[in-house]
N, CA, C and O atoms as a GROMACS GRO file, in nm:
protein
  216
    1UNK      N    1  -7.810  -0.002  -6.576
    1UNK     CA    2  -7.741  -0.118  -6.528
    1UNK      C    3  -7.787  -0.115  -6.360
    1UNK      O    4  -7.833  -0.209  -6.296
    2UNK      N    5  -7.766  -0.008  -6.323
    2UNK     CA    6  -7.799   0.019  -6.161
    2UNK      C    7  -7.938   0.043  -6.144
    2UNK      O    8  -7.989   0.020  -6.034
    3UNK      N    9  -8.019   0.094  -6.259
    3UNK     CA   10  -8.123   0.085  -6.222
    3UNK      C   11  -8.254  -0.032  -6.202
    3UNK      O   12  -8.362  -0.023  -6.144
    4UNK      N   13  -8.187  -0.145  -6.281
    4UNK     CA   14  -8.259  -0.262  -6.288
    4UNK      C   15  -8.296  -0.352  -6.161
    4UNK      O   16  -8.398  -0.419  -6.146
    5UNK      N   17  -8.203  -0.338  -6.087
    5UNK     CA   18  -8.235  -0.417  -5.932
    5UNK      C   19  -8.355  -0.333  -5.854
    5UNK      O   20  -8.454  -0.386  -5.801
    6UNK      N   21  -8.327  -0.205  -5.857
    6UNK     CA   22  -8.410  -0.113  -5.777
    6UNK      C   23  -8.538  -0.148  -5.838
    6UNK      O   24  -8.624  -0.186  -5.759
    7UNK      N   25  -8.565  -0.144  -5.948
    7UNK     CA   26  -8.707  -0.187  -5.996
    7UNK      C   27  -8.777  -0.300  -5.955
    7UNK      O   28  -8.896  -0.310  -5.924
    8UNK      N   29  -8.668  -0.403  -5.961
    8UNK     CA   30  -8.697  -0.546  -5.926
    8UNK      C   31  -8.753  -0.534  -5.788
    8UNK      O   32  -8.860  -0.584  -5.753
    9UNK      N   33  -8.670  -0.459  -5.705
    9UNK     CA   34  -8.700  -0.508  -5.566
    9UNK      C   35  -8.847  -0.388  -5.519
    9UNK      O   36  -8.904  -0.407  -5.412
   10UNK      N   37  -8.890  -0.272  -5.612
   10UNK     CA   38  -8.988  -0.198  -5.576
   10UNK      C   39  -9.096  -0.285  -5.625
   10UNK      O   40  -9.199  -0.287  -5.557
   11UNK      N   41  -9.092  -0.361  -5.735
   11UNK     CA   42  -9.202  -0.453  -5.777
   11UNK      C   43  -9.218  -0.547  -5.688
   11UNK      O   44  -9.330  -0.550  -5.639
   12UNK      N   45  -9.140  -0.628  -5.650
   12UNK     CA   46  -9.148  -0.721  -5.528
   12UNK      C   47  -9.224  -0.653  -5.410
   12UNK      O   48  -9.329  -0.698  -5.366
   13UNK      N   49  -9.168  -0.552  -5.368
   13UNK     CA   50  -9.254  -0.475  -5.266
   13UNK      C   51  -9.395  -0.449  -5.276
   13UNK      O   52  -9.476  -0.466  -5.185
   14UNK      N   53  -9.418  -0.411  -5.386
   14UNK     CA   54  -9.549  -0.384  -5.437
   14UNK      C   55  -9.644  -0.507  -5.426
   14UNK      O   56  -9.754  -0.512  -5.370
   15UNK      N   57  -9.579  -0.605  -5.492
   15UNK     CA   58  -9.659  -0.719  -5.506
   15UNK      C   59  -9.694  -0.795  -5.367
   15UNK      O   60  -9.801  -0.855  -5.354
   16UNK      N   61  -9.605  -0.788  -5.274
   16UNK     CA   62  -9.625  -0.851  -5.163
   16UNK      C   63  -9.709  -0.769  -5.062
   16UNK      O   64  -9.765  -0.824  -4.967
   17UNK      N   65  -9.718  -0.605  -5.090
   17UNK     CA   66  -9.802  -0.549  -5.036
   17UNK      C   67  -9.960  -0.557  -5.081
   17UNK      O   68 -10.058  -0.541  -5.008
   18UNK      N   69  -9.956  -0.586  -5.222
   18UNK     CA   70 -10.096  -0.591  -5.283
   18UNK      C   71 -10.143  -0.742  -5.221
   18UNK      O   72 -10.257  -0.747  -5.176
   19UNK      N   73 -10.078  -0.840  -5.217
   19UNK     CA   74 -10.122  -0.989  -5.170
   19UNK      C   75 -10.171  -0.976  -5.044
   19UNK      O   76 -10.280  -1.025  -5.014
   20UNK      N   77 -10.092  -0.905  -4.950
   20UNK     CA   78 -10.102  -0.876  -4.792
   20UNK      C   79 -10.226  -0.794  -4.772
   20UNK      O   80 -10.276  -0.796  -4.659
   21UNK      N   81 -10.303  -0.691  -4.906
   21UNK     CA   82 -10.400  -0.622  -4.866
   21UNK      C   83 -10.502  -0.711  -4.909
   21UNK      O   84 -10.602  -0.720  -4.838
   22UNK      N   85 -10.493  -0.784  -5.022
   22UNK     CA   86 -10.614  -0.875  -5.067
   22UNK      C   87 -10.614  -0.994  -4.954
   22UNK      O   88 -10.726  -1.038  -4.929
   23UNK      N   89 -10.526  -1.042  -4.896
   23UNK     CA   90 -10.537  -1.149  -4.785
   23UNK      C   91 -10.616  -1.074  -4.680
   23UNK      O   92 -10.719  -1.132  -4.644
   24UNK      N   93 -10.586  -0.935  -4.612
   24UNK     CA   94 -10.640  -0.900  -4.534
   24UNK      C   95 -10.812  -0.862  -4.571
   24UNK      O   96 -10.898  -0.873  -4.483
   25UNK      N   97 -10.841  -0.824  -4.692
   25UNK     CA   98 -10.971  -0.800  -4.700
   25UNK      C   99 -11.017  -0.922  -4.721
   25UNK      O  100 -11.132  -0.916  -4.678
   26UNK      N  101 -10.995  -1.054  -4.770
   26UNK     CA  102 -11.069  -1.163  -4.763
   26UNK      C  103 -11.081  -1.213  -4.632
   26UNK      O  104 -11.183  -1.268  -4.591
   27UNK      N  105 -10.966  -1.194  -4.557
   27UNK     CA  106 -11.035  -1.220  -4.397
   27UNK      C  107 -11.117  -1.137  -4.321
   27UNK      O  108 -11.181  -1.180  -4.224
   28UNK      N  109 -11.121  -1.000  -4.367
   28UNK     CA  110 -11.223  -0.937  -4.328
   28UNK      C  111 -11.374  -0.958  -4.364
   28UNK      O  112 -11.470  -0.954  -4.288
   29UNK      N  113 -11.368  -0.981  -4.494
   29UNK     CA  114 -11.496  -1.014  -4.542
   29UNK      C  115 -11.559  -1.159  -4.510
   29UNK      O  116 -11.679  -1.179  -4.489
   30UNK      N  117 -11.461  -1.254  -4.509
   30UNK     CA  118 -11.486  -1.395  -4.492
   30UNK      C  119 -11.504  -1.448  -4.357
   30UNK      O  120 -11.602  -1.515  -4.326
   31UNK      N  121 -11.396  -1.412  -4.264
   31UNK     CA  122 -11.422  -1.422  -4.107
   31UNK      C  123 -11.497  -1.349  -4.008
   31UNK      O  124 -11.546  -1.396  -3.905
   32UNK      N  125 -11.504  -1.221  -4.051
   32UNK     CA  126 -11.576  -1.105  -3.958
   32UNK      C  127 -11.691  -1.036  -4.012
   32UNK      O  128 -11.687  -0.914  -4.001
   33UNK      N  129 -11.792  -1.087  -4.069
   33UNK     CA  130 -11.899  -1.020  -4.137
   33UNK      C  131 -11.964  -0.946  -4.024
   33UNK      O  132 -11.980  -0.825  -4.040
   34UNK      N  133 -12.006  -1.003  -3.910
   34UNK     CA  134 -12.063  -0.921  -3.773
   34UNK      C  135 -11.977  -0.817  -3.750
   34UNK      O  136 -12.031  -0.707  -3.735
   35UNK      N  137 -11.851  -0.822  -3.743
   35UNK     CA  138 -11.768  -0.745  -3.682
   35UNK      C  139 -11.779  -0.627  -3.788
   35UNK      O  140 -11.810  -0.516  -3.745
   36UNK      N  141 -11.757  -0.644  -3.918
   36UNK     CA  142 -11.758  -0.536  -4.018
   36UNK      C  143 -11.880  -0.454  -4.001
   36UNK      O  144 -11.875  -0.331  -3.998
   37UNK      N  145 -12.026  -0.541  -3.985
   37UNK     CA  146 -12.132  -0.480  -4.006
   37UNK      C  147 -12.139  -0.394  -3.884
   37UNK      O  148 -12.197  -0.287  -3.902
   38UNK      N  149 -12.087  -0.420  -3.747
   38UNK     CA  150 -12.091  -0.360  -3.644
   38UNK      C  151 -11.997  -0.218  -3.653
   38UNK      O  152 -12.032  -0.107  -3.612
   39UNK      N  153 -11.887  -0.249  -3.710
   39UNK     CA  154 -11.819  -0.120  -3.731
   39UNK      C  155 -11.861  -0.021  -3.802
   39UNK      O  156 -11.860   0.097  -3.766
   40UNK      N  157 -11.913  -0.083  -3.944
   40UNK     CA  158 -12.030   0.005  -4.031
   40UNK      C  159 -12.089   0.086  -3.967
   40UNK      O  160 -12.065   0.207  -3.963
   41UNK      N  161 -12.207   0.006  -3.889
   41UNK     CA  162 -12.300   0.078  -3.811
   41UNK      C  163 -12.272   0.179  -3.716
   41UNK      O  164 -12.341   0.278  -3.691
   42UNK      N  165 -12.147   0.140  -3.655
   42UNK     CA  166 -12.086   0.225  -3.550
   42UNK      C  167 -12.048   0.360  -3.605
   42UNK      O  168 -12.058   0.468  -3.547
   43UNK      N  169 -12.000   0.338  -3.731
   43UNK     CA  170 -11.944   0.480  -3.818
   43UNK      C  171 -12.059   0.549  -3.865
   43UNK      O  172 -12.054   0.671  -3.878
   44UNK      N  173 -12.176   0.476  -3.896
   44UNK     CA  174 -12.276   0.562  -3.970
   44UNK      C  175 -12.362   0.616  -3.818
   44UNK      O  176 -12.413   0.727  -3.832
   45UNK      N  177 -12.379   0.568  -3.712
   45UNK     CA  178 -12.409   0.617  -3.580
   45UNK      C  179 -12.327   0.742  -3.550
   45UNK      O  180 -12.368   0.858  -3.536
   46UNK      N  181 -12.224   0.702  -3.544
   46UNK     CA  182 -12.110   0.823  -3.477
   46UNK      C  183 -12.145   0.958  -3.580
   46UNK      O  184 -12.153   1.072  -3.534
   47UNK      N  185 -12.165   0.923  -3.735
   47UNK     CA  186 -12.138   1.046  -3.810
   47UNK      C  187 -12.282   1.119  -3.806
   47UNK      O  188 -12.303   1.237  -3.833
   48UNK      N  189 -12.374   1.027  -3.768
   48UNK     CA  190 -12.530   1.083  -3.770
   48UNK      C  191 -12.532   1.156  -3.637
   48UNK      O  192 -12.600   1.258  -3.625
   49UNK      N  193 -12.458   1.106  -3.534
   49UNK     CA  194 -12.470   1.171  -3.414
   49UNK      C  195 -12.394   1.293  -3.401
   49UNK      O  196 -12.420   1.374  -3.312
   50UNK      N  197 -12.301   1.311  -3.487
   50UNK     CA  198 -12.225   1.428  -3.509
   50UNK      C  199 -12.292   1.525  -3.580
   50UNK      O  200 -12.298   1.638  -3.531
   51UNK      N  201 -12.351   1.500  -3.702
   51UNK     CA  202 -12.440   1.571  -3.770
   51UNK      C  203 -12.582   1.606  -3.690
   51UNK      O  204 -12.638   1.712  -3.718
   52UNK      N  205 -12.629   1.532  -3.609
   52UNK     CA  206 -12.734   1.615  -3.500
   52UNK      C  207 -12.677   1.694  -3.414
   52UNK      O  208 -12.736   1.798  -3.383
   53UNK      N  209 -12.555   1.665  -3.361
   53UNK     CA  210 -12.510   1.768  -3.256
   53UNK      C  211 -12.463   1.909  -3.336
   53UNK      O  212 -12.474   2.014  -3.273
   54UNK      N  213 -12.418   1.911  -3.456
   54UNK     CA  214 -12.394   2.020  -3.525
   54UNK      C  215 -12.493   2.099  -3.600
   54UNK      O  216 -12.457   2.200  -3.661
   0.00000   0.00000   0.00000
């Protein structure tokens, strides 16, 4: 009896977190494609630079 509300709260929290992540993903893909491309190219360039230095 004491365990049921706990599970319900946890399910609600996980559902809100999942919907928030999906919303964030949709926003990142739909609204900022150039930003994501710039971030990806910057990450690749920094990784390549680090490999070149080492």
